[in-house]
N, C-alpha and C positions, 0 to 999 in steps of 0.2 A: 730106664734111668739107673745110672750106677754112680750115685753121689755118695761120698764117704765123709762121715763126721767124726770128730773126737770131742770128748767132753772132759774138761778140766775143772775139778772141784777144789776150791781153795779154802783153807781154814785150819788153824791149829786144833780147833774143836774136833774136827774130823780125824786128824792125825793122832790125837790123844785118845780117841775112842769115846769122847764125851757125847757125841751125836752120831747117828747112823746117816750114811750118805744115801738118802732116798731120792735126792735130786737126780743123780745119774740114771737111775732106773726109770724115773718118771720121764725124763727127757728122751732117753733111748726109746721108750715105748711110743712116745708121740712121733719121734722121727721115723721109726719103723712104720707107723700107720700111714705115712706119706711117702714111703718107699726110699727113705734115706738110711743107709746102713751105718751103724756106729762101729767103728773099728777099735776104739779104745776108750776106756775110762781111766782117768789118773786122779788121785788124791794127792794134793801137795800142801805144805805148810805156808803160813803167811811170811814168806821170805822173798824179797824183791828178786834176787838173782834166780831163784828157782822158778818163780812165776814167769819171768821174762824168758828164760831158756826153754821152759816148758811150752809156752805159747809159740815161740819160734819153731820148736821141733814139730809140734802139732801142725802148724801151718805148712810145713814142708811135706807132710804126709797126708793131709786131708783137705778137702775142699771147704769144709765147714768146721770152725772151732767154736765151741760153746764153753764159756766159763760160768761157774756158779760160785758165789760166795765173794765177800769182800767188795761189794759194789754199793754198800749202803752209804748213808750220809755221815757216818762218824769219821772223825779225824784219822783214826788208825786204819781205816780201809785202804789197802795198798793196791788193789787189783786194777783200778782204773788208771792210775798213773803208770803201772807196769804194762798195761795193754798199750798205752801210747808209746812207751819206750820200745816194746817189742816190735811195733809197727813202724817205728821211727816217725811218728806223727805227734804234733803238738795237740794239746787238748784245747778245745774252743767251746765257749758258752753257747748253747742252742736255745734260742728264745721259745721255740715251739715246745720243746721238752719242759722248759721252766714254767710255761703257762699250764701244761698238763699237770705238773706237780702242784702248783698253786691251786688249781681247780679241784684236784684230789682232796686237798685239806679243807678248802672252802665248802665243798658239798658235804663233807662230814662234820663241819663246824668244829674243826680242831685247829688250834693255833699251830702254825708251821714253824718249826725251828729254822732259823736262817741257814744253818749248815745243810739243810736239805737241797739247797740250790747247787751243791756239789754234784748232784745226780744229773744236772743238766750239761755237765761237761762231757764232751765226746771227742774221740780223735778227729782231727780235721778231715773233712769229707767223709766221715764215718756214719752219718745218719742221713737217710734219703727221704724219709717222708715225715 
């Protein structure tokens, strides 16, 4: 197997040195354990143009592109919308994912903020199971 992956970590906190990028190391280790080579780690700021162009470049160079950061439920998270634009795909609401999110909060007896439903948006035809 000769599959190549790239990892894009998104966040101003990383770029400013406020947090260490341990996600790339963790993901690379897990990929290596299943025989997937990581060819590049890239840290980028919360900037839509940079996110979109970085995703497109990575997709032209690797079979797998993994993003980390900016996928939370807060209004200022840009990554999901940028992934849709980079792929030229509209975001669609996925009921299965929405139900998983609801169950997550319910089993922990935590009130779910309505904005968490943003996490159920996926690029059209981008979620298989």
